[in-house]
N, C-alpha and C positions, 0 to 999 in steps of 0.2 A: 350476680357478677361472675361467679365461677363458671356458670354455664355459658355466659357470653364470651368469656375468655377462651373457653374450650372450643366454642363454635368458631371463633376467629382463627384459632390455630388450625382447626380442621379445614377451614376455607383456604388458608395459605398453603396447606399441604396438597389439597386437591387441585388448586390453581396457582402453581408457583409462578406462572408468567405475570401474575398481578403484582408481584413483589419486585423490588429493586435489590440487586446484590451490591449496592454502592458501598464504597469504602471511604472513610474520612469525610463523609458528607458529599461526595461527588460520584457521579456515574463514571465507571471505569471502562474505557474504550481501548481495545488492543488492536494494533495493526501488525499482521504477520505477512511476510513477503520477502522479496529479493531486493536487488539494488534499486529497483524503481519504487520501493517503499523506504529503504534505508536513507536515501538522499545523501550519500557519503560525499560526493564531490561538491555540490552546492553548500553542504554543511562545512566543508573544509575551507571553501572560498569565503563564506560568511559565517564564522563560528558563533557570532553573537545571536544569529537568528533574526526574526522568528523562523523556525524550521517547520517542516511539513506537519508534524503533529501539533505544533503550537498554532499553526494557521487554522487547523480544524477546530481546535479548542476555542480560539478567539472568534471564529465565525459562529460557532454555536452560542457563545456567550453574548454575541450581539443580538440574539433573539431572546428578548427579555422574558418570554414565557417558558423558556427551557431551563431545566435544572443545571447547576454547574457540573462541569465534566473534567476528567483527567484523561488525556490521550497518551497511551504508552506505545512507543514505536519499537517493535522487535524485528524489523526488517534487517536483512544481511546480504551484502553483495555476493553474488555467485551462488546463493542458496537455492536448494530444491526442497520439496516436501520430505523426501527421503532423508536428506542430510539434516533437516530440522529435527526430525523424529529421532535420529541416531545420536546427534551431537548436542543439541541445544534445548530440546523441548523440556526435559525434566528440570533443567537448571533455570531457564529463562521464562518459561510459559506456565508450567504446571503449578508453580507455587505462587503465582500472582493472586492477590486478594480481591475479593468482591467484584469480579469481572462481570460486566453487563452486556457488552457487545464485542464481538471478535470478527474483524475483517480478515479474510484470507485471500491473498493475491499472489499466486504462483503459476508457473507454466513456462516461462521463457527459458530458464536454465534447464528445467525438467525436459523440455523438448530436445535439447541438445545433448543432455548427459544421461538421462534415464534410459536404460536399455528397454526395448519393447515398450516404448512410450505409450502407445494407444491402450495397452492393457495395464501397465504398472502405474502410470500417473493417476488414473481414477482410483486404483487400488490404494495408493498412498494417500490420496485425498480422503477416501472413506476412513482409512485408519486414523488420520489426523482428526477428523470430525468425531470419531468414536472416543478418542482420548480427551478431546476438549469437552465433550458431553460428560464424561466421567469426572474430570477435574474441575469443571466449571458448569455445574448443572443449571445454574440460574441464567447463564449467558445466552444471548441470541447470537448464533453463528451465521455469518454472512459471507458466502463465497463471492469472489469478484472475478470478472473477466480481466484479461490482460489489456494493457494499452497498445496502441498501434506502434509497436517497437519493431517487430519482424514484418515480413511482407504480408499483404492482406490474406492470401491463401493459407499461409501457415498460422496466422492469427486466428482464422476461422476454425482450423482444426483444433487448436488449443481451447478456444472459447466454447466450441460445441461440446467438448468433453466436460468442461467446467459446468456448463448449463445442465448437462445430463446428471452430473453428480448432485447438483443442487436439487434437481427434480426428484432424483431417487431418494435423497435424504429428507425431502420435504422441507427444504430450507429456502429462505428468501435469497434471490440472486440480485447482486448489484452489478449492473452492466455499465462499466465506466467507458467502454470502447467507443460508443457513438458520440458522447460529448467530446472526448479527446480528439476523435477524428474530425468532428465538426470544427473545432478550434484550429486544426491544422489546415483547414480550407483557407484561412487568412494568410497562410504562408507555411510551406512544408518544413521549414527549419526554425519556426518561431519558438517551439517548445523544447528544443534539445540544445544542450550545450555543445561547444566545440572542444574536443580533447584530441590533440594531434601531436605526433612525435616531433620533438624539437629537432631531431636529426634530419627530418624531412623539410624543415624550413630553410630557405636559402641562407647561406652562411652570412651574407651581408646584413641580414635582418635580425640575426640572433642576439645582438647587443641591445637594440632598442626595445625588443619585446620581452625583456627580462621581467618586467612587472607582471606578466601573464604566465610565467613559467612555474610549474609545479613538478619538481623532480625532473624527469626526462620528457615532460610533455608541456605543450602550450595549452592552457585551459582558459576558456572564455565562456561566460554565462550567456552571452547574447551575440549580436552581429557586429560587435565593435571592430573586429579585425577582418571581417568578410571582404572588405574593399581591397585588402592586401593579399589575402591568401585563399579567397573563395574559389579561385580557379585551380588550386592544387588538388590532385586526385585524393579523395578520402577526407577532405577537410570537414565535410558534413557527415562523415560516416558514423560517428557516435550518436546513437539515438536516445540516450538516457535523458530524462527530463531535466531541464534547467529550472531556475526558480519559478519562471512563468508556468512551466509544465506542472510543477507541484501545486501551484495555486489553482490550476484547473482541476486537478484531482481532489484537492482539499475542498474546493467550492462545491463540487458535485457530491462529495462525501457528506459534507455538512447539510446540504439540502436533503439528501436521501435519509440521513440519520435523524435530522430534525423532524421530518414527517413521521418516521417510525416511533420516535420518542413521544410525539404528541398523540399518536394513535394508541400507544401503550398506556399513557396517562388516562 
């Protein structure tokens, strides 16, 4: 019996990928990213949810052969990888328990804010992966491409760098861009909410649209007000996902992860 136990321990040490790092009986899935991960505006409009991370968990739970999961959303609006590492990583990521899968979706803010982007963004990405490997050695780290938020050419620049990082680190890549782009073929504004300055709404309309006012903006999750304001310049300018957009990301994530979990089992 002693030799059997010793052999089992040796096996787990030699092949750690065969073990789960689950916590409290559930696989722990972590989402790292910017506003397109955080879901701040849809969350504010519908505080009861279900939210982005809940949808992933519920979709995985609908597959009865998969183990129970807990999905932890650590996205933050305006965030970059550099900012995550400097401000939040030690507090919000490093100390998480029993992490099994980590999705990383950055690049949109990094492109605008990180100096010498082409060099420093991959460098930041490699540093983040290194720290995740140190703090969560059992976790599968999964870089993700960005969604079609910026123009196609800029998106390609960002996503090519992400794909190269994944290849260099020998990590699986989750390319969410094609599925999201395909869904947009049904309508270019189907998956983004409308967030528009109240001051730019005709004065005669500002009273009746109060149910859709948040702070100094008109916020609509769908095309409800397009008939009235769709012709205003910039009405469709905010490209953040609406509830439908997050369901697209969640659906593709659950499919991708479900396949990975089955293969690992």
